[in-house]
All heavy atoms as atom14 arrays in JSON, in Angstrom:
{
  "sequence": "MGTGIVLVGLIAVVGFIICSMVKDKKAGKSLHCGQDCSHCGGHCHGK",
  "atom14_mask": [
    [1, 1, 1, 1, 1, 1, 1, 1, 0, 0, 0, 0, 0, 0],
    [1, 1, 1, 1, 0, 0, 0, 0, 0, 0, 0, 0, 0, 0],
    [1, 1, 1, 1, 1, 1, 1, 0, 0, 0, 0, 0, 0, 0],
    [1, 1, 1, 1, 0, 0, 0, 0, 0, 0, 0, 0, 0, 0],
    [1, 1, 1, 1, 1, 1, 1, 1, 0, 0, 0, 0, 0, 0],
    [1, 1, 1, 1, 1, 1, 1, 0, 0, 0, 0, 0, 0, 0],
    [1, 1, 1, 1, 1, 1, 1, 1, 0, 0, 0, 0, 0, 0],
    [1, 1, 1, 1, 1, 1, 1, 0, 0, 0, 0, 0, 0, 0],
    [1, 1, 1, 1, 0, 0, 0, 0, 0, 0, 0, 0, 0, 0],
    [1, 1, 1, 1, 1, 1, 1, 1, 0, 0, 0, 0, 0, 0],
    [1, 1, 1, 1, 1, 1, 1, 1, 0, 0, 0, 0, 0, 0],
    [1, 1, 1, 1, 1, 0, 0, 0, 0, 0, 0, 0, 0, 0],
    [1, 1, 1, 1, 1, 1, 1, 0, 0, 0, 0, 0, 0, 0],
    [1, 1, 1, 1, 1, 1, 1, 0, 0, 0, 0, 0, 0, 0],
    [1, 1, 1, 1, 0, 0, 0, 0, 0, 0, 0, 0, 0, 0],
    [1, 1, 1, 1, 1, 1, 1, 1, 1, 1, 1, 0, 0, 0],
    [1, 1, 1, 1, 1, 1, 1, 1, 0, 0, 0, 0, 0, 0],
    [1, 1, 1, 1, 1, 1, 1, 1, 0, 0, 0, 0, 0, 0],
    [1, 1, 1, 1, 1, 1, 0, 0, 0, 0, 0, 0, 0, 0],
    [1, 1, 1, 1, 1, 1, 0, 0, 0, 0, 0, 0, 0, 0],
    [1, 1, 1, 1, 1, 1, 1, 1, 0, 0, 0, 0, 0, 0],
    [1, 1, 1, 1, 1, 1, 1, 0, 0, 0, 0, 0, 0, 0],
    [1, 1, 1, 1, 1, 1, 1, 1, 1, 0, 0, 0, 0, 0],
    [1, 1, 1, 1, 1, 1, 1, 1, 0, 0, 0, 0, 0, 0],
    [1, 1, 1, 1, 1, 1, 1, 1, 1, 0, 0, 0, 0, 0],
    [1, 1, 1, 1, 1, 1, 1, 1, 1, 0, 0, 0, 0, 0],
    [1, 1, 1, 1, 1, 0, 0, 0, 0, 0, 0, 0, 0, 0],
    [1, 1, 1, 1, 0, 0, 0, 0, 0, 0, 0, 0, 0, 0],
    [1, 1, 1, 1, 1, 1, 1, 1, 1, 0, 0, 0, 0, 0],
    [1, 1, 1, 1, 1, 1, 0, 0, 0, 0, 0, 0, 0, 0],
    [1, 1, 1, 1, 1, 1, 1, 1, 0, 0, 0, 0, 0, 0],
    [1, 1, 1, 1, 1, 1, 1, 1, 1, 1, 0, 0, 0, 0],
    [1, 1, 1, 1, 1, 1, 0, 0, 0, 0, 0, 0, 0, 0],
    [1, 1, 1, 1, 0, 0, 0, 0, 0, 0, 0, 0, 0, 0],
    [1, 1, 1, 1, 1, 1, 1, 1, 1, 0, 0, 0, 0, 0],
    [1, 1, 1, 1, 1, 1, 1, 1, 0, 0, 0, 0, 0, 0],
    [1, 1, 1, 1, 1, 1, 0, 0, 0, 0, 0, 0, 0, 0],
    [1, 1, 1, 1, 1, 1, 0, 0, 0, 0, 0, 0, 0, 0],
    [1, 1, 1, 1, 1, 1, 1, 1, 1, 1, 0, 0, 0, 0],
    [1, 1, 1, 1, 1, 1, 0, 0, 0, 0, 0, 0, 0, 0],
    [1, 1, 1, 1, 0, 0, 0, 0, 0, 0, 0, 0, 0, 0],
    [1, 1, 1, 1, 0, 0, 0, 0, 0, 0, 0, 0, 0, 0],
    [1, 1, 1, 1, 1, 1, 1, 1, 1, 1, 0, 0, 0, 0],
    [1, 1, 1, 1, 1, 1, 0, 0, 0, 0, 0, 0, 0, 0],
    [1, 1, 1, 1, 1, 1, 1, 1, 1, 1, 0, 0, 0, 0],
    [1, 1, 1, 1, 0, 0, 0, 0, 0, 0, 0, 0, 0, 0],
    [1, 1, 1, 1, 1, 1, 1, 1, 1, 0, 0, 0, 0, 0]
  ],
  "atom14_positions": [
    [[0.79, -1.18, -0.03], [0.06, 0.0, -0.03], [0.87, 1.29, 0.03], [0.55, 2.18, -0.71], [-0.91, -0.01, 1.23], [-1.92, 1.1, 1.31], [-3.08, 0.98, -0.1], [-4.14, 2.34, 0.26], [0.0, 0.0, 0.0], [0.0, 0.0, 0.0], [0.0, 0.0, 0.0], [0.0, 0.0, 0.0], [0.0, 0.0, 0.0], [0.0, 0.0, 0.0]],
    [[1.94, 1.2, 0.81], [2.81, 2.38, 0.92], [3.51, 2.63, -0.46], [3.73, 3.81, -0.87], [0.0, 0.0, 0.0], [0.0, 0.0, 0.0], [0.0, 0.0, 0.0], [0.0, 0.0, 0.0], [0.0, 0.0, 0.0], [0.0, 0.0, 0.0], [0.0, 0.0, 0.0], [0.0, 0.0, 0.0], [0.0, 0.0, 0.0], [0.0, 0.0, 0.0]],
    [[3.92, 1.62, -1.18], [4.47, 1.76, -2.52], [3.61, 2.48, -3.46], [3.92, 3.32, -4.25], [5.0, 0.41, -3.03], [5.76, -0.29, -2.12], [5.69, 0.54, -4.31], [0.0, 0.0, 0.0], [0.0, 0.0, 0.0], [0.0, 0.0, 0.0], [0.0, 0.0, 0.0], [0.0, 0.0, 0.0], [0.0, 0.0, 0.0], [0.0, 0.0, 0.0]],
    [[2.31, 2.12, -3.43], [1.27, 2.74, -4.28], [1.17, 4.2, -4.02], [1.1, 4.99, -4.92], [0.0, 0.0, 0.0], [0.0, 0.0, 0.0], [0.0, 0.0, 0.0], [0.0, 0.0, 0.0], [0.0, 0.0, 0.0], [0.0, 0.0, 0.0], [0.0, 0.0, 0.0], [0.0, 0.0, 0.0], [0.0, 0.0, 0.0], [0.0, 0.0, 0.0]],
    [[1.15, 4.59, -2.73], [1.04, 5.97, -2.41], [2.25, 6.78, -2.84], [2.08, 7.93, -3.39], [0.86, 6.17, -0.86], [-0.53, 5.49, -0.41], [0.94, 7.65, -0.38], [-0.66, 5.51, 1.04], [0.0, 0.0, 0.0], [0.0, 0.0, 0.0], [0.0, 0.0, 0.0], [0.0, 0.0, 0.0], [0.0, 0.0, 0.0], [0.0, 0.0, 0.0]],
    [[3.43, 6.15, -2.7], [4.63, 6.9, -3.17], [4.62, 6.95, -4.75], [5.01, 8.1, -5.3], [5.88, 6.17, -2.68], [7.17, 6.67, -3.35], [6.0, 6.2, -1.21], [0.0, 0.0, 0.0], [0.0, 0.0, 0.0], [0.0, 0.0, 0.0], [0.0, 0.0, 0.0], [0.0, 0.0, 0.0], [0.0, 0.0, 0.0], [0.0, 0.0, 0.0]],
    [[4.15, 5.96, -5.39], [4.13, 6.01, -6.78], [3.12, 7.06, -7.29], [3.46, 7.85, -8.28], [3.66, 4.63, -7.36], [3.61, 4.45, -8.85], [4.96, 4.74, -9.5], [3.05, 3.13, -9.22], [0.0, 0.0, 0.0], [0.0, 0.0, 0.0], [0.0, 0.0, 0.0], [0.0, 0.0, 0.0], [0.0, 0.0, 0.0], [0.0, 0.0, 0.0]],
    [[1.96, 7.19, -6.67], [1.02, 8.17, -7.1], [1.62, 9.61, -6.83], [1.43, 10.56, -7.69], [-0.3, 8.01, -6.27], [-1.23, 9.32, -6.45], [-1.01, 6.79, -6.75], [0.0, 0.0, 0.0], [0.0, 0.0, 0.0], [0.0, 0.0, 0.0], [0.0, 0.0, 0.0], [0.0, 0.0, 0.0], [0.0, 0.0, 0.0], [0.0, 0.0, 0.0]],
    [[2.28, 9.8, -5.71], [2.87, 11.12, -5.45], [3.97, 11.44, -6.46], [4.06, 12.62, -6.88], [0.0, 0.0, 0.0], [0.0, 0.0, 0.0], [0.0, 0.0, 0.0], [0.0, 0.0, 0.0], [0.0, 0.0, 0.0], [0.0, 0.0, 0.0], [0.0, 0.0, 0.0], [0.0, 0.0, 0.0], [0.0, 0.0, 0.0], [0.0, 0.0, 0.0]],
    [[4.71, 10.48, -6.77], [5.83, 10.71, -7.82], [5.23, 11.04, -9.16], [5.73, 11.98, -9.81], [6.79, 9.47, -7.9], [7.92, 9.51, -8.77], [8.87, 10.63, -8.26], [8.64, 8.23, -8.8], [0.0, 0.0, 0.0], [0.0, 0.0, 0.0], [0.0, 0.0, 0.0], [0.0, 0.0, 0.0], [0.0, 0.0, 0.0], [0.0, 0.0, 0.0]],
    [[4.2, 10.41, -9.58], [3.55, 10.67, -10.82], [3.04, 12.06, -10.84], [3.08, 12.81, -11.78], [2.47, 9.61, -11.19], [3.16, 8.33, -11.47], [1.6, 10.11, -12.28], [2.21, 7.14, -11.64], [0.0, 0.0, 0.0], [0.0, 0.0, 0.0], [0.0, 0.0, 0.0], [0.0, 0.0, 0.0], [0.0, 0.0, 0.0], [0.0, 0.0, 0.0]],
    [[2.4, 12.46, -9.67], [1.85, 13.89, -9.61], [2.99, 14.85, -9.69], [2.77, 15.9, -10.34], [1.15, 13.97, -8.29], [0.0, 0.0, 0.0], [0.0, 0.0, 0.0], [0.0, 0.0, 0.0], [0.0, 0.0, 0.0], [0.0, 0.0, 0.0], [0.0, 0.0, 0.0], [0.0, 0.0, 0.0], [0.0, 0.0, 0.0], [0.0, 0.0, 0.0]],
    [[4.11, 14.76, -9.06], [5.26, 15.62, -9.13], [5.78, 15.73, -10.5], [5.95, 16.85, -11.02], [6.31, 15.27, -8.17], [7.57, 16.04, -8.28], [5.77, 15.43, -6.65], [0.0, 0.0, 0.0], [0.0, 0.0, 0.0], [0.0, 0.0, 0.0], [0.0, 0.0, 0.0], [0.0, 0.0, 0.0], [0.0, 0.0, 0.0], [0.0, 0.0, 0.0]],
    [[5.98, 14.62, -11.14], [6.46, 14.64, -12.5], [5.5, 15.25, -13.46], [5.87, 16.06, -14.32], [6.8, 13.16, -12.99], [7.1, 13.14, -14.51], [7.96, 12.57, -12.18], [0.0, 0.0, 0.0], [0.0, 0.0, 0.0], [0.0, 0.0, 0.0], [0.0, 0.0, 0.0], [0.0, 0.0, 0.0], [0.0, 0.0, 0.0], [0.0, 0.0, 0.0]],
    [[4.18, 15.03, -13.28], [3.19, 15.65, -14.1], [3.15, 17.17, -13.92], [3.07, 18.0, -14.88], [0.0, 0.0, 0.0], [0.0, 0.0, 0.0], [0.0, 0.0, 0.0], [0.0, 0.0, 0.0], [0.0, 0.0, 0.0], [0.0, 0.0, 0.0], [0.0, 0.0, 0.0], [0.0, 0.0, 0.0], [0.0, 0.0, 0.0], [0.0, 0.0, 0.0]],
    [[3.36, 17.64, -12.76], [3.4, 19.03, -12.36], [4.61, 19.68, -13.06], [4.53, 20.77, -13.68], [3.44, 19.32, -10.88], [3.65, 20.81, -10.56], [2.56, 21.63, -10.62], [4.85, 21.28, -10.13], [2.71, 23.0, -10.25], [4.95, 22.58, -9.77], [3.9, 23.37, -9.84], [0.0, 0.0, 0.0], [0.0, 0.0, 0.0], [0.0, 0.0, 0.0]],
    [[5.79, 19.04, -13.04], [6.99, 19.57, -13.63], [6.75, 19.69, -15.21], [7.11, 20.71, -15.76], [8.11, 18.7, -13.28], [8.5, 18.87, -11.82], [9.31, 19.04, -14.17], [9.48, 17.86, -11.27], [0.0, 0.0, 0.0], [0.0, 0.0, 0.0], [0.0, 0.0, 0.0], [0.0, 0.0, 0.0], [0.0, 0.0, 0.0], [0.0, 0.0, 0.0]],
    [[6.24, 18.67, -15.75], [5.91, 18.63, -17.21], [5.01, 19.74, -17.66], [5.24, 20.54, -18.59], [5.46, 17.33, -17.69], [6.69, 16.34, -17.6], [5.02, 17.42, -19.18], [6.24, 14.85, -17.87], [0.0, 0.0, 0.0], [0.0, 0.0, 0.0], [0.0, 0.0, 0.0], [0.0, 0.0, 0.0], [0.0, 0.0, 0.0], [0.0, 0.0, 0.0]],
    [[3.99, 19.94, -16.86], [2.95, 21.0, -17.08], [3.57, 22.37, -17.02], [3.42, 23.31, -17.81], [1.84, 20.91, -16.17], [0.66, 19.55, -16.59], [0.0, 0.0, 0.0], [0.0, 0.0, 0.0], [0.0, 0.0, 0.0], [0.0, 0.0, 0.0], [0.0, 0.0, 0.0], [0.0, 0.0, 0.0], [0.0, 0.0, 0.0], [0.0, 0.0, 0.0]],
    [[4.42, 22.55, -15.95], [5.2, 23.82, -15.8], [6.09, 24.1, -17.03], [6.2, 25.33, -17.42], [5.96, 23.78, -14.5], [6.72, 24.88, -14.31], [0.0, 0.0, 0.0], [0.0, 0.0, 0.0], [0.0, 0.0, 0.0], [0.0, 0.0, 0.0], [0.0, 0.0, 0.0], [0.0, 0.0, 0.0], [0.0, 0.0, 0.0], [0.0, 0.0, 0.0]],
    [[6.82, 23.08, -17.41], [7.7, 23.34, -18.53], [6.88, 23.67, -19.9], [7.35, 24.58, -20.59], [8.54, 22.01, -18.88], [9.55, 21.79, -17.72], [10.34, 20.21, -17.88], [11.16, 20.33, -19.49], [0.0, 0.0, 0.0], [0.0, 0.0, 0.0], [0.0, 0.0, 0.0], [0.0, 0.0, 0.0], [0.0, 0.0, 0.0], [0.0, 0.0, 0.0]],
    [[5.78, 23.03, -20.04], [4.97, 23.4, -21.26], [4.42, 24.74, -21.18], [4.46, 25.45, -22.14], [3.78, 22.3, -21.41], [2.81, 22.7, -22.43], [4.37, 20.88, -21.76], [0.0, 0.0, 0.0], [0.0, 0.0, 0.0], [0.0, 0.0, 0.0], [0.0, 0.0, 0.0], [0.0, 0.0, 0.0], [0.0, 0.0, 0.0], [0.0, 0.0, 0.0]],
    [[4.0, 25.11, -20.01], [3.43, 26.53, -19.74], [4.59, 27.54, -19.99], [4.25, 28.57, -20.73], [2.96, 26.6, -18.29], [2.36, 27.92, -17.94], [1.89, 27.89, -16.53], [1.64, 29.32, -15.97], [1.26, 29.34, -14.63], [0.0, 0.0, 0.0], [0.0, 0.0, 0.0], [0.0, 0.0, 0.0], [0.0, 0.0, 0.0], [0.0, 0.0, 0.0]],
    [[5.81, 27.29, -19.52], [6.85, 28.18, -19.72], [7.24, 28.32, -21.2], [7.57, 29.39, -21.74], [8.1, 27.78, -18.98], [7.97, 28.08, -17.43], [7.07, 28.8, -17.07], [8.81, 27.56, -16.68], [0.0, 0.0, 0.0], [0.0, 0.0, 0.0], [0.0, 0.0, 0.0], [0.0, 0.0, 0.0], [0.0, 0.0, 0.0], [0.0, 0.0, 0.0]],
    [[7.22, 27.18, -21.88], [7.55, 27.18, -23.35], [6.54, 28.04, -24.15], [6.93, 28.82, -24.97], [7.53, 25.71, -23.81], [7.98, 25.56, -25.22], [9.47, 25.86, -25.33], [9.95, 25.41, -26.71], [11.34, 25.66, -26.9], [0.0, 0.0, 0.0], [0.0, 0.0, 0.0], [0.0, 0.0, 0.0], [0.0, 0.0, 0.0], [0.0, 0.0, 0.0]],
    [[5.28, 27.89, -23.85], [4.14, 28.64, -24.48], [4.37, 30.15, -24.13], [3.9, 30.96, -24.93], [2.86, 28.13, -24.02], [2.48, 26.75, -24.65], [1.08, 26.33, -24.33], [0.71, 25.07, -24.9], [-0.57, 24.58, -24.53], [0.0, 0.0, 0.0], [0.0, 0.0, 0.0], [0.0, 0.0, 0.0], [0.0, 0.0, 0.0], [0.0, 0.0, 0.0]],
    [[4.9, 30.47, -22.95], [5.09, 31.87, -22.53], [6.29, 32.5, -23.19], [6.58, 33.65, -22.89], [5.04, 31.94, -21.04], [0.0, 0.0, 0.0], [0.0, 0.0, 0.0], [0.0, 0.0, 0.0], [0.0, 0.0, 0.0], [0.0, 0.0, 0.0], [0.0, 0.0, 0.0], [0.0, 0.0, 0.0], [0.0, 0.0, 0.0], [0.0, 0.0, 0.0]],
    [[7.0, 31.72, -23.93], [8.28, 32.22, -24.53], [9.5, 32.06, -23.68], [10.54, 32.66, -23.99], [0.0, 0.0, 0.0], [0.0, 0.0, 0.0], [0.0, 0.0, 0.0], [0.0, 0.0, 0.0], [0.0, 0.0, 0.0], [0.0, 0.0, 0.0], [0.0, 0.0, 0.0], [0.0, 0.0, 0.0], [0.0, 0.0, 0.0], [0.0, 0.0, 0.0]],
    [[9.46, 31.26, -22.67], [10.58, 31.02, -21.82], [11.24, 29.69, -22.11], [10.54, 28.71, -22.42], [10.28, 31.08, -20.31], [9.7, 32.39, -19.86], [9.33, 32.28, -18.46], [8.7, 33.55, -17.94], [8.16, 33.46, -16.55], [0.0, 0.0, 0.0], [0.0, 0.0, 0.0], [0.0, 0.0, 0.0], [0.0, 0.0, 0.0], [0.0, 0.0, 0.0]],
    [[12.57, 29.6, -22.08], [13.18, 28.38, -22.35], [14.51, 28.29, -21.6], [15.21, 29.25, -21.39], [13.55, 28.26, -23.85], [14.35, 27.11, -24.1], [0.0, 0.0, 0.0], [0.0, 0.0, 0.0], [0.0, 0.0, 0.0], [0.0, 0.0, 0.0], [0.0, 0.0, 0.0], [0.0, 0.0, 0.0], [0.0, 0.0, 0.0], [0.0, 0.0, 0.0]],
    [[14.87, 27.13, -21.04], [16.07, 26.87, -20.35], [17.27, 27.06, -21.29], [18.39, 27.42, -20.82], [16.17, 25.45, -19.69], [15.15, 25.21, -18.51], [15.29, 23.75, -18.13], [15.46, 26.09, -17.43], [0.0, 0.0, 0.0], [0.0, 0.0, 0.0], [0.0, 0.0, 0.0], [0.0, 0.0, 0.0], [0.0, 0.0, 0.0], [0.0, 0.0, 0.0]],
    [[17.06, 26.81, -22.59], [18.15, 26.87, -23.57], [18.58, 28.29, -23.85], [19.63, 28.54, -24.29], [17.76, 26.21, -24.86], [17.48, 24.74, -24.64], [18.31, 23.8, -24.35], [16.23, 24.15, -24.71], [17.76, 22.58, -24.23], [16.42, 22.83, -24.44], [0.0, 0.0, 0.0], [0.0, 0.0, 0.0], [0.0, 0.0, 0.0], [0.0, 0.0, 0.0]],
    [[17.78, 29.24, -23.43], [18.06, 30.66, -23.81], [18.05, 31.54, -22.5], [17.61, 32.72, -22.55], [17.06, 31.13, -24.75], [17.01, 30.31, -26.33], [0.0, 0.0, 0.0], [0.0, 0.0, 0.0], [0.0, 0.0, 0.0], [0.0, 0.0, 0.0], [0.0, 0.0, 0.0], [0.0, 0.0, 0.0], [0.0, 0.0, 0.0], [0.0, 0.0, 0.0]],
    [[18.4, 30.98, -21.39], [18.48, 31.77, -20.19], [17.1, 32.14, -19.66], [16.91, 33.22, -19.16], [0.0, 0.0, 0.0], [0.0, 0.0, 0.0], [0.0, 0.0, 0.0], [0.0, 0.0, 0.0], [0.0, 0.0, 0.0], [0.0, 0.0, 0.0], [0.0, 0.0, 0.0], [0.0, 0.0, 0.0], [0.0, 0.0, 0.0], [0.0, 0.0, 0.0]],
    [[16.06, 31.37, -19.99], [14.72, 31.64, -19.51], [13.99, 32.82, -20.24], [13.0, 33.19, -19.83], [14.62, 31.93, -17.95], [14.99, 30.78, -17.13], [13.84, 29.69, -17.1], [12.75, 29.89, -17.38], [14.29, 28.45, -16.85], [0.0, 0.0, 0.0], [0.0, 0.0, 0.0], [0.0, 0.0, 0.0], [0.0, 0.0, 0.0], [0.0, 0.0, 0.0]],
    [[14.58, 33.28, -21.33], [14.0, 34.45, -22.04], [14.35, 34.28, -23.52], [15.38, 34.74, -23.89], [14.45, 35.71, -21.45], [13.67, 36.87, -22.02], [12.74, 36.7, -22.85], [14.0, 38.08, -21.63], [0.0, 0.0, 0.0], [0.0, 0.0, 0.0], [0.0, 0.0, 0.0], [0.0, 0.0, 0.0], [0.0, 0.0, 0.0], [0.0, 0.0, 0.0]],
    [[13.43, 33.76, -24.31], [13.74, 33.52, -25.75], [13.75, 34.89, -26.53], [14.2, 34.88, -27.66], [12.66, 32.51, -26.35], [13.04, 30.86, -25.95], [0.0, 0.0, 0.0], [0.0, 0.0, 0.0], [0.0, 0.0, 0.0], [0.0, 0.0, 0.0], [0.0, 0.0, 0.0], [0.0, 0.0, 0.0], [0.0, 0.0, 0.0], [0.0, 0.0, 0.0]],
    [[13.32, 35.96, -25.93], [13.24, 37.19, -26.69], [14.7, 37.77, -26.9], [14.91, 38.57, -27.78], [12.37, 38.27, -26.04], [12.95, 38.56, -24.74], [0.0, 0.0, 0.0], [0.0, 0.0, 0.0], [0.0, 0.0, 0.0], [0.0, 0.0, 0.0], [0.0, 0.0, 0.0], [0.0, 0.0, 0.0], [0.0, 0.0, 0.0], [0.0, 0.0, 0.0]],
    [[15.64, 37.24, -26.12], [17.03, 37.77, -26.2], [17.95, 36.8, -26.87], [19.2, 37.01, -26.82], [17.59, 38.05, -24.74], [16.84, 39.18, -24.14], [15.78, 38.94, -23.22], [17.02, 40.48, -24.19], [15.42, 40.09, -22.86], [16.08, 41.08, -23.38], [0.0, 0.0, 0.0], [0.0, 0.0, 0.0], [0.0, 0.0, 0.0], [0.0, 0.0, 0.0]],
    [[17.47, 35.77, -27.4], [18.41, 34.74, -28.07], [18.67, 34.93, -29.48], [19.35, 34.09, -30.09], [17.89, 33.33, -27.74], [16.47, 32.92, -28.77], [0.0, 0.0, 0.0], [0.0, 0.0, 0.0], [0.0, 0.0, 0.0], [0.0, 0.0, 0.0], [0.0, 0.0, 0.0], [0.0, 0.0, 0.0], [0.0, 0.0, 0.0], [0.0, 0.0, 0.0]],
    [[18.1, 35.94, -30.09], [18.36, 36.18, -31.55], [17.65, 35.3, -32.46], [17.96, 35.04, -33.61], [0.0, 0.0, 0.0], [0.0, 0.0, 0.0], [0.0, 0.0, 0.0], [0.0, 0.0, 0.0], [0.0, 0.0, 0.0], [0.0, 0.0, 0.0], [0.0, 0.0, 0.0], [0.0, 0.0, 0.0], [0.0, 0.0, 0.0], [0.0, 0.0, 0.0]],
    [[16.58, 34.56, -31.91], [15.78, 33.69, -32.8], [16.2, 32.34, -32.96], [15.66, 31.58, -33.8], [0.0, 0.0, 0.0], [0.0, 0.0, 0.0], [0.0, 0.0, 0.0], [0.0, 0.0, 0.0], [0.0, 0.0, 0.0], [0.0, 0.0, 0.0], [0.0, 0.0, 0.0], [0.0, 0.0, 0.0], [0.0, 0.0, 0.0], [0.0, 0.0, 0.0]],
    [[17.32, 31.92, -32.32], [17.82, 30.54, -32.43], [17.27, 29.58, -31.34], [17.79, 28.48, -31.19], [19.25, 30.49, -32.6], [19.95, 31.01, -31.32], [20.31, 32.34, -31.21], [20.54, 30.41, -30.29], [20.92, 32.49, -30.08], [21.07, 31.32, -29.45], [0.0, 0.0, 0.0], [0.0, 0.0, 0.0], [0.0, 0.0, 0.0], [0.0, 0.0, 0.0]],
    [[16.34, 30.02, -30.52], [15.73, 29.15, -29.54], [15.02, 27.93, -30.25], [14.55, 28.06, -31.36], [14.77, 29.84, -28.67], [15.51, 30.7, -27.25], [0.0, 0.0, 0.0], [0.0, 0.0, 0.0], [0.0, 0.0, 0.0], [0.0, 0.0, 0.0], [0.0, 0.0, 0.0], [0.0, 0.0, 0.0], [0.0, 0.0, 0.0], [0.0, 0.0, 0.0]],
    [[14.83, 26.89, -29.37], [14.09, 25.75, -29.87], [12.6, 26.22, -29.98], [12.04, 26.9, -29.12], [14.13, 24.58, -28.84], [15.53, 24.11, -28.74], [16.0, 23.14, -29.64], [16.54, 24.26, -27.9], [17.14, 22.82, -29.29], [17.55, 23.55, -28.3], [0.0, 0.0, 0.0], [0.0, 0.0, 0.0], [0.0, 0.0, 0.0], [0.0, 0.0, 0.0]],
    [[11.94, 25.92, -31.04], [10.57, 26.26, -31.25], [10.37, 27.62, -31.86], [9.25, 28.09, -32.14], [0.0, 0.0, 0.0], [0.0, 0.0, 0.0], [0.0, 0.0, 0.0], [0.0, 0.0, 0.0], [0.0, 0.0, 0.0], [0.0, 0.0, 0.0], [0.0, 0.0, 0.0], [0.0, 0.0, 0.0], [0.0, 0.0, 0.0], [0.0, 0.0, 0.0]],
    [[11.43, 28.32, -32.08], [11.31, 29.67, -32.65], [11.7, 29.68, -34.09], [12.47, 28.93, -34.55], [12.09, 30.71, -31.96], [11.63, 31.07, -30.58], [11.19, 32.43, -30.6], [10.46, 32.81, -29.24], [10.0, 34.03, -29.17], [0.0, 0.0, 0.0], [0.0, 0.0, 0.0], [0.0, 0.0, 0.0], [0.0, 0.0, 0.0], [0.0, 0.0, 0.0]]
  ]
}
């Protein structure tokens, strides 16, 4: 039972991280460009 609870918690955390990354990408932020794709000269991923 404890393993199931830990698994559900881990899946929730990973899901939150993925959603956060997708949200940042849609807002024009990227880890590859210092969190701000407007200053990368257009060579960011997805631009």
